[in-house]
BALOBA-1460 file (C-alpha; in Angstrom, 3 decimals):
// residues 313
<rec num="1" residu="m" x="-197.517" y="-34.000" z="15.225"/>
<rec num="2" residu="a" x="-195.113" y="-36.497" z="14.118"/>
<rec num="3" residu="t" x="-195.215" y="-40.045" z="12.848"/>
<rec num="4" residu="m" x="-193.694" y="-43.178" z="14.260"/>
<rec num="5" residu="t" x="-191.449" y="-45.373" z="12.030"/>
<rec num="6" residu="i" x="-189.217" y="-48.466" z="12.771"/>
<rec num="7" residu="a" x="-185.562" y="-48.154" z="11.915"/>
<rec num="8" residu="p" x="-184.318" y="-51.202" z="10.305"/>
<rec num="9" residu="e" x="-180.933" y="-51.119" z="12.009"/>
<rec num="10" residu="t" x="-182.076" y="-51.049" z="15.600"/>
<rec num="11" residu="g" x="-185.681" y="-52.105" z="15.532"/>
<rec num="12" residu="r" x="-186.524" y="-48.975" z="17.584"/>
<rec num="13" residu="a" x="-189.372" y="-46.702" z="16.865"/>
<rec num="14" residu="q" x="-188.300" y="-43.298" z="15.402"/>
<rec num="15" residu="q" x="-190.221" y="-40.131" z="15.003"/>
<rec num="16" residu="q" x="-190.635" y="-38.626" z="11.513"/>
<rec num="17" residu="p" x="-191.462" y="-34.889" z="11.571"/>
<rec num="18" residu="a" x="-194.479" y="-33.547" z="9.930"/>
<rec num="19" residu="k" x="-192.837" y="-30.945" z="8.427"/>
<rec num="20" residu="t" x="-191.212" y="-33.335" z="5.719"/>
<rec num="21" residu="r" x="-194.558" y="-34.320" z="4.687"/>
<rec num="22" residu="t" x="-195.897" y="-30.885" z="4.580"/>
<rec num="23" residu="r" x="-192.851" y="-29.709" z="2.468"/>
<rec num="24" residu="g" x="-193.306" y="-32.687" z="0.042"/>
<rec num="25" residu="g" x="-197.049" y="-31.874" z="-0.143"/>
<rec num="26" residu="r" x="-196.558" y="-28.153" z="-1.033"/>
<rec num="27" residu="k" x="-193.932" y="-29.106" z="-3.671"/>
<rec num="28" residu="l" x="-196.413" y="-31.412" z="-5.144"/>
<rec num="29" residu="r" x="-199.149" y="-28.849" z="-5.374"/>
<rec num="30" residu="d" x="-196.575" y="-26.361" z="-6.796"/>
<rec num="31" residu="n" x="-195.616" y="-28.792" z="-9.563"/>
<rec num="32" residu="l" x="-199.142" y="-29.542" z="-10.369"/>
<rec num="33" residu="t" x="-200.008" y="-25.698" z="-10.636"/>
<rec num="34" residu="g" x="-197.019" y="-25.399" z="-13.006"/>
<rec num="35" residu="y" x="-198.136" y="-28.439" z="-15.149"/>
<rec num="36" residu="a" x="-201.646" y="-26.858" z="-15.093"/>
<rec num="37" residu="f" x="-200.261" y="-23.738" z="-16.700"/>
<rec num="38" residu="l" x="-198.273" y="-25.865" z="-19.300"/>
<rec num="39" residu="i" x="-201.298" y="-27.846" z="-20.334"/>
<rec num="40" residu="g" x="-202.402" y="-25.268" z="-23.064"/>
<rec num="41" residu="a" x="-198.930" y="-25.140" z="-24.604"/>
<rec num="42" residu="i" x="-198.357" y="-28.810" z="-24.514"/>
<rec num="43" residu="f" x="-201.801" y="-29.321" z="-26.133"/>
<rec num="44" residu="c" x="-201.022" y="-26.948" z="-28.858"/>
<rec num="45" residu="f" x="-197.556" y="-28.685" z="-29.531"/>
<rec num="46" residu="a" x="-199.201" y="-32.047" z="-29.466"/>
<rec num="47" residu="l" x="-201.977" y="-31.151" z="-31.797"/>
<rec num="48" residu="f" x="-199.971" y="-28.897" z="-34.428"/>
<rec num="49" residu="s" x="-196.372" y="-30.083" z="-34.172"/>
<rec num="50" residu="w" x="-195.959" y="-33.687" z="-32.621"/>
<rec num="51" residu="f" x="-199.214" y="-35.136" z="-34.062"/>
<rec num="52" residu="p" x="-198.434" y="-34.081" z="-37.593"/>
<rec num="53" residu="m" x="-194.810" y="-35.185" z="-37.202"/>
<rec num="54" residu="i" x="-195.751" y="-38.689" z="-36.239"/>
<rec num="55" residu="r" x="-198.593" y="-39.032" z="-38.769"/>
<rec num="56" residu="g" x="-196.209" y="-38.064" z="-41.580"/>
<rec num="57" residu="i" x="-193.740" y="-40.611" z="-40.284"/>
<rec num="58" residu="v" x="-196.693" y="-43.222" z="-40.367"/>
<rec num="59" residu="m" x="-197.591" y="-42.058" z="-43.883"/>
<rec num="60" residu="s" x="-194.250" y="-42.361" z="-45.392"/>
<rec num="61" residu="f" x="-194.594" y="-46.283" z="-44.906"/>
<rec num="62" residu="q" x="-197.984" y="-46.353" z="-46.547"/>
<rec num="63" residu="h" x="-199.522" y="-46.178" z="-49.899"/>
<rec num="64" residu="t" x="-203.023" y="-44.554" z="-50.221"/>
<rec num="65" residu="k" x="-205.202" y="-44.781" z="-53.285"/>
<rec num="66" residu="r" x="-208.751" y="-44.046" z="-53.734"/>
<rec num="67" residu="g" x="-209.236" y="-43.867" z="-49.889"/>
<rec num="68" residu="v" x="-207.733" y="-47.386" z="-49.416"/>
<rec num="69" residu="t" x="-204.365" y="-47.492" z="-47.323"/>
<rec num="70" residu="s" x="-201.869" y="-50.252" z="-47.336"/>
<rec num="71" residu="w" x="-198.303" y="-50.631" z="-45.835"/>
<rec num="72" residu="v" x="-195.627" y="-50.734" z="-48.429"/>
<rec num="73" residu="g" x="-192.595" y="-50.407" z="-46.077"/>
<rec num="74" residu="l" x="-189.593" y="-48.585" z="-47.844"/>
<rec num="75" residu="d" x="-191.086" y="-48.421" z="-51.219"/>
<rec num="76" residu="n" x="-191.880" y="-44.769" z="-50.976"/>
<rec num="77" residu="y" x="-188.234" y="-43.976" z="-49.980"/>
<rec num="78" residu="v" x="-186.911" y="-46.284" z="-52.724"/>
<rec num="79" residu="r" x="-189.199" y="-44.285" z="-55.326"/>
<rec num="80" residu="i" x="-188.286" y="-40.925" z="-54.068"/>
<rec num="81" residu="v" x="-184.447" y="-41.621" z="-54.050"/>
<rec num="82" residu="q" x="-184.705" y="-42.832" z="-57.630"/>
<rec num="83" residu="d" x="-186.459" y="-39.803" z="-58.763"/>
<rec num="84" residu="p" x="-183.710" y="-37.515" z="-60.656"/>
<rec num="85" residu="s" x="-185.473" y="-34.338" z="-59.261"/>
<rec num="86" residu="f" x="-184.588" y="-35.640" z="-55.692"/>
<rec num="87" residu="w" x="-180.828" y="-35.299" z="-56.183"/>
<rec num="88" residu="t" x="-181.261" y="-31.933" z="-58.038"/>
<rec num="89" residu="a" x="-183.352" y="-30.569" z="-55.153"/>
<rec num="90" residu="w" x="-180.799" y="-31.472" z="-52.529"/>
<rec num="91" residu="k" x="-177.967" y="-30.132" z="-54.647"/>
<rec num="92" residu="n" x="-179.676" y="-26.883" z="-54.916"/>
<rec num="93" residu="t" x="-180.552" y="-26.859" z="-51.144"/>
<rec num="94" residu="f" x="-177.020" y="-27.344" z="-50.000"/>
<rec num="95" residu="y" x="-175.839" y="-24.823" z="-52.393"/>
<rec num="96" residu="f" x="-178.350" y="-22.253" z="-51.021"/>
<rec num="97" residu="t" x="-177.130" y="-23.267" z="-47.590"/>
<rec num="98" residu="v" x="-173.500" y="-22.723" z="-48.306"/>
<rec num="99" residu="l" x="-174.076" y="-19.261" z="-50.036"/>
<rec num="100" residu="a" x="-176.278" y="-18.364" z="-47.041"/>
<rec num="101" residu="l" x="-173.732" y="-19.226" z="-44.750"/>
<rec num="102" residu="i" x="-171.273" y="-17.148" z="-46.575"/>
<rec num="103" residu="l" x="-173.343" y="-14.144" z="-47.214"/>
<rec num="104" residu="g" x="-176.493" y="-14.225" z="-44.794"/>
<rec num="105" residu="y" x="-174.326" y="-15.552" z="-41.714"/>
<rec num="106" residu="l" x="-171.220" y="-13.280" z="-42.193"/>
<rec num="107" residu="v" x="-172.850" y="-9.976" z="-43.172"/>
<rec num="108" residu="p" x="-175.111" y="-9.495" z="-39.963"/>
<rec num="109" residu="f" x="-171.931" y="-10.032" z="-37.819"/>
<rec num="110" residu="v" x="-170.006" y="-7.348" z="-39.786"/>
<rec num="111" residu="v" x="-172.955" y="-5.103" z="-39.550"/>
<rec num="112" residu="a" x="-173.378" y="-5.670" z="-35.856"/>
<rec num="113" residu="i" x="-169.615" y="-4.907" z="-35.272"/>
<rec num="114" residu="v" x="-169.840" y="-1.573" z="-37.364"/>
<rec num="115" residu="l" x="-173.199" y="-0.567" z="-35.445"/>
<rec num="116" residu="n" x="-171.378" y="-1.419" z="-31.962"/>
<rec num="117" residu="e" x="-168.523" y="0.919" z="-32.771"/>
<rec num="118" residu="l" x="-170.596" y="3.916" z="-33.826"/>
<rec num="119" residu="r" x="-171.131" y="6.723" z="-31.362"/>
<rec num="120" residu="h" x="-174.044" y="8.594" z="-33.056"/>
<rec num="121" residu="a" x="-177.471" y="7.690" z="-34.505"/>
<rec num="122" residu="k" x="-177.275" y="3.989" z="-33.178"/>
<rec num="123" residu="g" x="-180.961" y="3.785" z="-32.525"/>
<rec num="124" residu="y" x="-181.965" y="4.977" z="-35.934"/>
<rec num="125" residu="l" x="-179.611" y="2.767" z="-37.707"/>
<rec num="126" residu="r" x="-180.779" y="-0.339" z="-35.612"/>
<rec num="127" residu="i" x="-184.380" y="0.626" z="-36.535"/>
<rec num="128" residu="l" x="-183.198" y="0.661" z="-40.293"/>
<rec num="129" residu="v" x="-181.414" y="-2.731" z="-40.135"/>
<rec num="130" residu="y" x="-184.412" y="-4.394" z="-38.405"/>
<rec num="131" residu="l" x="-187.124" y="-2.752" z="-40.720"/>
<rec num="132" residu="p" x="-186.923" y="-5.587" z="-43.403"/>
<rec num="133" residu="v" x="-187.894" y="-8.212" z="-40.571"/>
<rec num="134" residu="m" x="-191.245" y="-6.474" z="-40.092"/>
<rec num="135" residu="l" x="-192.199" y="-6.687" z="-43.618"/>
<rec num="136" residu="p" x="-194.394" y="-9.592" z="-44.726"/>
<rec num="137" residu="p" x="-191.961" y="-12.106" z="-46.477"/>
<rec num="138" residu="a" x="-194.039" y="-12.312" z="-49.494"/>
<rec num="139" residu="s" x="-194.350" y="-8.482" z="-49.957"/>
<rec num="140" residu="a" x="-190.435" y="-8.175" z="-49.503"/>
<rec num="141" residu="l" x="-189.787" y="-10.907" z="-52.181"/>
<rec num="142" residu="f" x="-192.332" y="-9.399" z="-54.676"/>
<rec num="143" residu="l" x="-190.505" y="-6.013" z="-54.216"/>
<rec num="144" residu="f" x="-187.262" y="-7.735" z="-55.196"/>
<rec num="145" residu="k" x="-188.718" y="-9.775" z="-58.169"/>
<rec num="146" residu="y" x="-190.566" y="-6.879" z="-59.878"/>
<rec num="147" residu="y" x="-188.482" y="-3.909" z="-58.811"/>
<rec num="148" residu="a" x="-184.816" y="-5.047" z="-57.951"/>
<rec num="149" residu="y" x="-184.540" y="-8.175" z="-60.195"/>
<rec num="150" residu="d" x="-186.391" y="-6.815" z="-63.371"/>
<rec num="151" residu="p" x="-184.274" y="-8.201" z="-66.281"/>
<rec num="152" residu="s" x="-184.734" y="-5.093" z="-68.211"/>
<rec num="153" residu="d" x="-182.756" y="-1.753" z="-67.596"/>
<rec num="154" residu="a" x="-185.554" y="-0.620" z="-65.483"/>
<rec num="155" residu="g" x="-184.680" y="-2.975" z="-62.761"/>
<rec num="156" residu="l" x="-182.801" y="-1.555" z="-59.801"/>
<rec num="157" residu="f" x="-179.765" y="-3.787" z="-59.889"/>
<rec num="158" residu="n" x="-179.457" y="-3.641" z="-63.715"/>
<rec num="159" residu="a" x="-179.588" y="0.055" z="-63.550"/>
<rec num="160" residu="i" x="-176.726" y="0.290" z="-61.119"/>
<rec num="161" residu="l" x="-174.687" y="-2.124" z="-63.077"/>
<rec num="162" residu="k" x="-175.464" y="-0.024" z="-66.230"/>
<rec num="163" residu="f" x="-174.445" y="3.245" z="-64.354"/>
<rec num="164" residu="l" x="-171.100" y="1.439" z="-63.432"/>
<rec num="165" residu="h" x="-170.679" y="0.352" z="-67.065"/>
<rec num="166" residu="l" x="-170.790" y="-3.303" z="-66.087"/>
<rec num="167" residu="p" x="-172.639" y="-6.156" z="-67.805"/>
<rec num="168" residu="t" x="-176.381" y="-6.514" z="-66.732"/>
<rec num="169" residu="s" x="-177.886" y="-9.718" z="-65.773"/>
<rec num="170" residu="e" x="-181.291" y="-11.553" z="-66.251"/>
<rec num="171" residu="w" x="-181.209" y="-12.438" z="-62.627"/>
<rec num="172" residu="m" x="-183.958" y="-14.949" z="-61.847"/>
<rec num="173" residu="q" x="-184.110" y="-16.063" z="-65.502"/>
<rec num="174" residu="s" x="-180.471" y="-17.018" z="-65.514"/>
<rec num="175" residu="p" x="-179.549" y="-20.598" z="-64.127"/>
<rec num="176" residu="t" x="-176.352" y="-19.305" z="-62.642"/>
<rec num="177" residu="m" x="-177.554" y="-16.169" z="-61.040"/>
<rec num="178" residu="t" x="-180.972" y="-17.568" z="-59.496"/>
<rec num="179" residu="m" x="-179.404" y="-18.975" z="-56.303"/>
<rec num="180" residu="p" x="-177.252" y="-15.954" z="-55.472"/>
<rec num="181" residu="a" x="-180.206" y="-13.633" z="-56.297"/>
<rec num="182" residu="m" x="-182.391" y="-15.824" z="-53.738"/>
<rec num="183" residu="v" x="-179.814" y="-15.652" z="-51.213"/>
<rec num="184" residu="l" x="-179.263" y="-11.864" z="-51.458"/>
<rec num="185" residu="a" x="-182.958" y="-11.418" z="-50.967"/>
<rec num="186" residu="s" x="-183.265" y="-13.825" z="-47.988"/>
<rec num="187" residu="t" x="-180.344" y="-12.163" z="-46.513"/>
<rec num="188" residu="w" x="-181.949" y="-8.731" z="-46.753"/>
<rec num="189" residu="m" x="-185.200" y="-9.951" z="-45.268"/>
<rec num="190" residu="n" x="-183.618" y="-11.865" z="-42.195"/>
<rec num="191" residu="m" x="-180.598" y="-10.151" z="-41.108"/>
<rec num="192" residu="g" x="-182.382" y="-7.730" z="-38.784"/>
<rec num="193" residu="g" x="-182.868" y="-10.297" z="-35.895"/>
<rec num="194" residu="a" x="-179.379" y="-11.693" z="-36.155"/>
<rec num="195" residu="v" x="-177.888" y="-8.273" z="-36.004"/>
<rec num="196" residu="l" x="-179.636" y="-7.518" z="-32.698"/>
<rec num="197" residu="i" x="-178.524" y="-10.821" z="-31.185"/>
<rec num="198" residu="y" x="-174.946" y="-10.067" z="-32.181"/>
<rec num="199" residu="l" x="-175.145" y="-6.470" z="-30.739"/>
<rec num="200" residu="a" x="-176.464" y="-7.828" z="-27.333"/>
<rec num="201" residu="s" x="-173.551" y="-10.295" z="-27.538"/>
<rec num="202" residu="l" x="-170.950" y="-7.774" z="-28.245"/>
<rec num="203" residu="q" x="-172.095" y="-5.207" z="-25.596"/>
<rec num="204" residu="n" x="-171.437" y="-7.915" z="-22.926"/>
<rec num="205" residu="i" x="-167.763" y="-7.993" z="-23.806"/>
<rec num="206" residu="p" x="-165.737" y="-6.126" z="-20.969"/>
<rec num="207" residu="g" x="-164.027" y="-3.188" z="-22.597"/>
<rec num="208" residu="e" x="-160.878" y="-3.958" z="-20.576"/>
<rec num="209" residu="l" x="-160.122" y="-6.691" z="-23.047"/>
<rec num="210" residu="y" x="-160.237" y="-4.312" z="-25.986"/>
<rec num="211" residu="e" x="-158.051" y="-1.818" z="-23.995"/>
<rec num="212" residu="a" x="-155.506" y="-4.476" z="-23.240"/>
<rec num="213" residu="a" x="-155.391" y="-5.472" z="-26.991"/>
<rec num="214" residu="e" x="-154.828" y="-1.804" z="-27.906"/>
<rec num="215" residu="l" x="-151.995" y="-1.396" z="-25.581"/>
<rec num="216" residu="d" x="-150.335" y="-4.584" z="-27.141"/>
<rec num="217" residu="g" x="-150.605" y="-2.697" z="-30.394"/>
<rec num="218" residu="a" x="-153.422" y="-4.763" z="-31.894"/>
<rec num="219" residu="g" x="-155.296" y="-3.405" z="-34.702"/>
<rec num="220" residu="i" x="-158.960" y="-3.383" z="-35.367"/>
<rec num="221" residu="l" x="-158.748" y="-6.713" z="-37.385"/>
<rec num="222" residu="r" x="-156.568" y="-8.255" z="-34.605"/>
<rec num="223" residu="r" x="-158.940" y="-7.177" z="-31.946"/>
<rec num="224" residu="i" x="-161.851" y="-8.682" z="-33.719"/>
<rec num="225" residu="w" x="-160.036" y="-12.100" z="-34.302"/>
<rec num="226" residu="n" x="-158.448" y="-12.301" z="-30.711"/>
<rec num="227" residu="v" x="-161.232" y="-10.512" z="-28.716"/>
<rec num="228" residu="t" x="-164.552" y="-10.458" z="-30.405"/>
<rec num="229" residu="i" x="-164.826" y="-13.836" z="-32.011"/>
<rec num="230" residu="p" x="-163.499" y="-15.895" z="-28.909"/>
<rec num="231" residu="q" x="-166.008" y="-13.781" z="-26.627"/>
<rec num="232" residu="t" x="-168.953" y="-14.567" z="-28.952"/>
<rec num="233" residu="r" x="-168.261" y="-18.034" z="-30.236"/>
<rec num="234" residu="l" x="-171.192" y="-19.563" z="-28.486"/>
<rec num="235" residu="i" x="-173.669" y="-17.094" z="-29.963"/>
<rec num="236" residu="l" x="-171.848" y="-17.560" z="-33.511"/>
<rec num="237" residu="a" x="-172.145" y="-21.437" z="-33.181"/>
<rec num="238" residu="l" x="-175.856" y="-21.340" z="-32.090"/>
<rec num="239" residu="l" x="-176.680" y="-18.789" z="-35.075"/>
<rec num="240" residu="a" x="-174.720" y="-20.888" z="-37.470"/>
<rec num="241" residu="m" x="-176.918" y="-23.992" z="-36.607"/>
<rec num="242" residu="l" x="-180.150" y="-21.995" z="-36.700"/>
<rec num="243" residu="q" x="-178.898" y="-20.613" z="-40.052"/>
<rec num="244" residu="i" x="-178.338" y="-24.251" z="-41.380"/>
<rec num="245" residu="v" x="-181.552" y="-25.589" z="-40.301"/>
<rec num="246" residu="a" x="-183.594" y="-22.389" z="-41.446"/>
<rec num="247" residu="t" x="-181.908" y="-22.370" z="-44.978"/>
<rec num="248" residu="m" x="-182.226" y="-26.072" z="-45.697"/>
<rec num="249" residu="q" x="-186.135" y="-25.567" z="-45.258"/>
<rec num="250" residu="v" x="-186.130" y="-22.741" z="-47.864"/>
<rec num="251" residu="f" x="-189.530" y="-22.643" z="-49.707"/>
<rec num="252" residu="i" x="-190.955" y="-19.215" z="-50.155"/>
<rec num="253" residu="e" x="-187.927" y="-17.811" z="-51.990"/>
<rec num="254" residu="p" x="-188.027" y="-20.179" z="-54.817"/>
<rec num="255" residu="l" x="-191.785" y="-20.185" z="-54.820"/>
<rec num="256" residu="i" x="-192.147" y="-16.337" z="-55.422"/>
<rec num="257" residu="l" x="-188.767" y="-15.357" z="-57.012"/>
<rec num="258" residu="a" x="-188.253" y="-18.141" z="-59.298"/>
<rec num="259" residu="n" x="-191.984" y="-19.308" z="-59.724"/>
<rec num="260" residu="g" x="-190.992" y="-22.645" z="-57.904"/>
<rec num="261" residu="a" x="-188.465" y="-24.650" z="-59.900"/>
<rec num="262" residu="g" x="-186.654" y="-21.971" z="-61.743"/>
<rec num="263" residu="t" x="-185.017" y="-21.974" z="-65.112"/>
<rec num="264" residu="q" x="-183.619" y="-25.575" z="-65.673"/>
<rec num="265" residu="d" x="-184.654" y="-26.673" z="-62.118"/>
<rec num="266" residu="s" x="-182.104" y="-24.166" z="-60.706"/>
<rec num="267" residu="a" x="-184.214" y="-23.095" z="-57.889"/>
<rec num="268" residu="t" x="-185.982" y="-26.464" z="-56.915"/>
<rec num="269" residu="s" x="-185.377" y="-26.994" z="-53.211"/>
<rec num="270" residu="v" x="-186.268" y="-29.936" z="-50.991"/>
<rec num="271" residu="a" x="-189.117" y="-28.256" z="-49.404"/>
<rec num="272" residu="y" x="-190.416" y="-27.005" z="-52.691"/>
<rec num="273" residu="l" x="-190.270" y="-30.737" z="-54.060"/>
<rec num="274" residu="i" x="-192.286" y="-31.789" z="-50.982"/>
<rec num="275" residu="y" x="-194.883" y="-29.118" z="-51.888"/>
<rec num="276" residu="q" x="-194.863" y="-30.503" z="-55.511"/>
<rec num="277" residu="h" x="-195.446" y="-34.188" z="-54.586"/>
<rec num="278" residu="g" x="-198.240" y="-33.122" z="-51.923"/>
<rec num="279" residu="f" x="-200.350" y="-30.616" z="-53.825"/>
<rec num="280" residu="f" x="-199.456" y="-31.080" z="-57.527"/>
<rec num="281" residu="q" x="-198.773" y="-34.929" z="-57.937"/>
<rec num="282" residu="n" x="-201.235" y="-35.802" z="-55.070"/>
<rec num="283" residu="d" x="-198.415" y="-38.044" z="-53.746"/>
<rec num="284" residu="l" x="-198.892" y="-37.410" z="-50.000"/>
<rec num="285" residu="n" x="-196.814" y="-40.542" z="-49.198"/>
<rec num="286" residu="g" x="-194.076" y="-39.709" z="-51.370"/>
<rec num="287" residu="a" x="-194.145" y="-36.015" z="-49.634"/>
<rec num="288" residu="a" x="-194.149" y="-37.711" z="-46.334"/>
<rec num="289" residu="a" x="-191.123" y="-39.912" z="-47.160"/>
<rec num="290" residu="l" x="-189.119" y="-36.947" z="-48.422"/>
<rec num="291" residu="g" x="-190.063" y="-34.980" z="-45.243"/>
<rec num="292" residu="v" x="-188.669" y="-37.848" z="-43.129"/>
<rec num="293" residu="i" x="-185.554" y="-37.633" z="-45.037"/>
<rec num="294" residu="m" x="-185.190" y="-33.954" z="-44.484"/>
<rec num="295" residu="l" x="-185.971" y="-34.521" z="-40.828"/>
<rec num="296" residu="l" x="-183.147" y="-36.981" z="-40.476"/>
<rec num="297" residu="v" x="-180.634" y="-34.692" z="-42.233"/>
<rec num="298" residu="l" x="-181.439" y="-31.833" z="-39.970"/>
<rec num="299" residu="a" x="-181.376" y="-34.090" z="-36.932"/>
<rec num="300" residu="v" x="-177.895" y="-34.994" z="-37.702"/>
<rec num="301" residu="f" x="-176.830" y="-31.417" z="-38.043"/>
<rec num="302" residu="s" x="-178.479" y="-30.687" z="-34.675"/>
<rec num="303" residu="a" x="-176.878" y="-33.689" z="-32.884"/>
<rec num="304" residu="f" x="-173.561" y="-32.460" z="-34.354"/>
<rec num="305" residu="y" x="-174.177" y="-28.886" z="-32.838"/>
<rec num="306" residu="l" x="-175.259" y="-30.335" z="-29.571"/>
<rec num="307" residu="r" x="-172.011" y="-32.518" z="-29.313"/>
<rec num="308" residu="l" x="-169.997" y="-29.386" z="-30.118"/>
<rec num="309" residu="t" x="-171.662" y="-27.200" z="-27.358"/>
<rec num="310" residu="t" x="-171.529" y="-29.888" z="-24.899"/>
<rec num="311" residu="k" x="-167.772" y="-30.141" z="-25.229"/>
<rec num="312" residu="e" x="-167.470" y="-26.339" z="-24.998"/>
<rec num="313" residu="d" x="-169.563" y="-26.308" z="-21.818"/>
C-alpha cells in the first residue's frame, strides 16, 4: 500500500511508497536492538567510571567535616597548590614520565624490530618477552625489590656490578637512583604488550619498500629511519600518548618499591599523593581536587594528541 501526500509546489496529491516507512521502521528496530545490547556496558561505565568522576569533581569544591558538607569554592585547590609536596610530586611524576619515554618507549620498539628480523625461534622469544605482562604487578615488583634491588652484594644487580668491577648502588635507598630503578622495573613489566603491537605494525610494512631501500644502498639504520619509522608513525604516536597517560598515573611502583615516598620524597608521585590525602590524612576533598588537576593535565595531553592525529589523517 501507499500513502497520499500533498506536494507544496503543485498542490497535487502524491503517493509515498510504503517501503520507505518499512525501511525506517526496520532501521529503528535494529538500532534499538543494538542499544539494548549496550545497556549493560553503559550502566557499568556510568556506575564505576562516570559517576565517580563527576562525584570527585563536585567533592573538590566542597569541605566535609563530621558529616557536614559545605561549599568552599576553590579553597581546596588553593590549599593543595600551596602544599610543598604538591610541586615535589609533580616534579617526580614528570621525571618518571620522561625516563619512561626514553627507556620504556624506545626499548619495546627496538626489541620488536629485532624480533621481526629473526628467522628462527620467533614464537618462543615472543612468549619470553610477553611473559612479564602475565605476572601480577605486585609480585613482579616484590621480585625486583627483594631480589634485584637488594642493596647488599646478594642483590642481582649489585652482584653483576661487582662482577664487572663497577661500583655498587643502594638502588631504592638512594635518592638519585630511585626513579631510574622504578622506570626499569616498570619497563620490564609492561613492555610485552607494546612489543606485540609494534610487531603487528611492522609485519604490515610492504617488503618492496625495504628491497628498494637496499637497492639504493641504504644500511639497516637508514632503512629503519626512512622506511620503518614513517610506516609506523601513527602507532608510534598512539603508544607515546598512552605511555604518557599511563606513566603520569604511576602509583604501584613507588608504593611497593619505595614504600610510598622514598628517600627524601624522591619517589612521591601525584597518584600516591592523592592516596596519602585520601587514606592517611582523611582529606577526601583535597584528594578530589588533586585528582581533578591531574585530569585536566592529562586532558591537555590528550587534546594535543588528537590535534596531531587529526592533521595526520
